[in-house]
C-alpha positions in Angstrom: 2.0 19.9 -6.9 1.4 16.4 -8.4 -1.6 15.6 -10.5 -3.7 12.5 -10.2 -6.4 11.3 -12.4 -9.7 10.1 -10.9 -12.4 9.1 -13.3 -10.9 11.4 -16.0 -10.9 14.4 -13.7 -7.6 15.9 -12.5 -7.3 16.1 -8.8 -4.5 18.0 -7.0 -2.7 16.5 -4.1 -0.1 18.9 -2.7 3.1 17.3 -1.4 3.1 16.7 2.3 -0.7 16.8 2.6 -2.5 13.9 4.2 -3.6 11.7 1.4 -5.0 8.2 0.9 -4.3 5.9 -1.9 -7.4 4.5 -3.4 -6.9 1.1 -5.1 -9.1 -0.1 -8.0 -8.4 -3.8 -8.7 -10.7 -3.6 -11.7 -8.1 -1.3 -13.4 -5.0 -3.1 -12.2 -3.3 -4.9 -15.1 -0.8 -6.7 -12.9 2.1 -4.9 -14.6 3.8 -4.2 -11.3 5.1 -0.9 -12.4 4.1 0.4 -8.9 6.5 -2.1 -7.3 9.3 -1.0 -9.6 8.6 2.7 -9.0 8.5 2.1 -5.2 11.8 0.2 -5.2 13.5 2.8 -7.4 12.3 5.6 -5.0 13.4 3.8 -1.8 16.2 1.5 -2.9 17.7 3.5 -5.9 17.4 0.3 -8.0 14.8 -2.0 -9.4 14.2 -4.3 -6.5 10.4 -5.2 -6.3 11.1 -7.6 -3.4 11.9 -4.5 -1.3 8.8 -2.5 -2.5 6.4 -1.1 0.0 3.5 -2.0 -2.3 2.8 -5.5 -3.7 0.5 -6.7 -6.4 -1.1 -10.0 -5.4 -2.5 -12.4 -7.9 -4.1 -15.4 -6.2 -6.4 -16.2 -9.2 -5.4 -15.6 -12.8 -6.7 -12.2 -14.0 -7.4 -10.8 -10.6 -4.6 -8.5 -9.5 -4.9 -6.7 -6.2 -2.6 -3.8 -5.2 -1.8 -4.2 -1.5 -0.3 -1.5 0.6 -0.7 0.2 4.0 -4.2 1.6 4.6 -3.0 3.9 7.4 -5.4 2.4 10.0 -6.7 5.1 12.4 -5.4 3.1 15.4 -2.0 2.2 13.9 -1.8 -1.4 15.2 1.7 -1.7 13.7 2.9 1.2 15.8 1.2 -0.1 19.0 2.7 -3.5 18.5 6.2 -2.1 18.1 5.8 0.0 21.2 4.6 -3.0 23.2 7.8 -4.8 22.2 9.7 -1.7 23.5 11.4 -0.8 20.3 9.5 2.4 19.2 10.8 1.9 15.7 7.6 3.2 14.1 6.3 6.7 14.3 3.5 8.5 12.4 4.4 11.3 10.0 2.3 14.2 11.1 2.2 15.7 7.6 1.0 12.6 5.7 -0.3 10.2 8.4 2.0 7.4 7.1 3.7 5.1 9.5 7.5 5.7 9.3 10.0 2.9 10.2 13.2 4.0 11.8 15.6 1.3 10.4 18.2 2.0 13.1 15.6 1.0 15.8 13.9 -1.8 14.0 15.0 -5.3 15.0 12.9 -7.1 12.4 10.9 -8.9 15.1 7.8 -8.9 13.0 5.4 -7.6 15.6 4.1 -5.0 13.2 3.4 -7.7 10.6 1.5 -9.8 13.1 -0.5 -6.8 14.3 -1.5 -5.5 10.9 -5.1 -6.6 9.8 -3.9 -6.9 6.2 -0.4 -8.2 7.0 1.0 -5.4 4.9 4.4 -4.8 6.5 7.1 -7.1 5.5 10.8 -7.5 6.2 13.3 -6.2 3.7 14.9 -9.2 2.0 18.5 -8.0 2.7 18.4 -5.7 5.8 15.5 -7.7 7.5 14.0 -4.3 8.7 10.3 -3.7 8.4 8.9 -2.1 5.2 5.7 -0.1 5.3 4.4 2.5 2.8 5.5 6.0 3.8 3.6 7.7 1.0 6.9 8.9 -0.4 6.5 12.1 1.7 3.1 12.8 0.2 3.8 12.3 -3.5 3.6 8.5 -4.0 5.9 7.1 -6.7 3.5 4.1 -7.3 0.6 6.4 -8.0 2.6 8.4 -10.6 3.8 5.2 -12.3 0.3 3.8 -12.5 -1.1 7.0 -13.8 1.6 7.5 -16.3 1.0 4.0 -17.6 -2.6 4.9 -18.1 -4.1 2.4 -15.7 -5.1 4.6 -12.8 -5.6 1.7 -10.5 -3.9 3.7 -7.8 -5.2 7.2 -7.1 -4.0 9.6 -4.4 -6.9 11.5 -2.9 -7.1 13.9 0.0 -7.7 12.0 3.2 -11.2 12.8 4.3 -13.2 9.6 5.1 -11.7 7.4 7.8 -14.2 4.7 6.9 -12.1 3.9 3.8 -9.5 2.3 6.0 -11.8 -0.6 6.9 -12.3 -1.4 3.2 -8.6 -1.6 2.5 -7.1 -2.9 5.7 -7.9 -6.6 4.9 -6.0 -9.6 3.6 -5.9 -9.6 -0.2 -7.6 -13.0 -0.2 -10.8 -11.4 0.9 -10.7 -8.9 -1.9 -10.0 -11.6 -4.4 -13.0 -13.6 -3.1 -15.3 -10.6 -3.7 -13.9 -10.1 -7.2 -13.9 -13.7 -8.3 -17.6 -13.9 -9.0 -17.6 -10.5 -10.7 -15.0 -11.7 -13.2 -15.8 -15.4 -13.6 -19.6 -15.4 -12.9 -21.2 -18.4 -11.3 -18.2 -20.6 -12.0 -16.0 -18.3 -9.8 -16.6 -20.4 -6.8 -15.0 -23.4 -8.5 -11.6 -21.7 -8.6 
């Protein structure tokens, strides 16, 4: 069982259970430890360019963790099926989209279909990369928690409405945060 901190309270998220990763950009320092942890987990080396999570900084001081929101209708999966590749399936235990690298052609249909443009192509293999929740125990969440930031929090998946909040381009989140951080002059940036 992994332990995740939410507002100072420990929350248990058993491995293999459907979880959702809440992202709090107010707590994100831009350290990118999440990217390092993800690449270590999936690539066995520090290779942030192959991470399934990205920290986007479009305006100085506003860092937005960006990863798969597990859309209820899985547009990435549907786009891949329309292309006839069937390289993406849904993990029944976690609800995460799983890419079969042997079937993936790197066509980019999943990227174009994603409302947040989250999937990307591996810089070496050119296969699609999408967060698979590390089988239910996300390495990015552990790294963020261990560093004391708690900008990423694994919670049991309960409210499907959360997906609409997170399944957007990072630019939209930055626009919402700009005025909060920079006040009335935020619009000038």
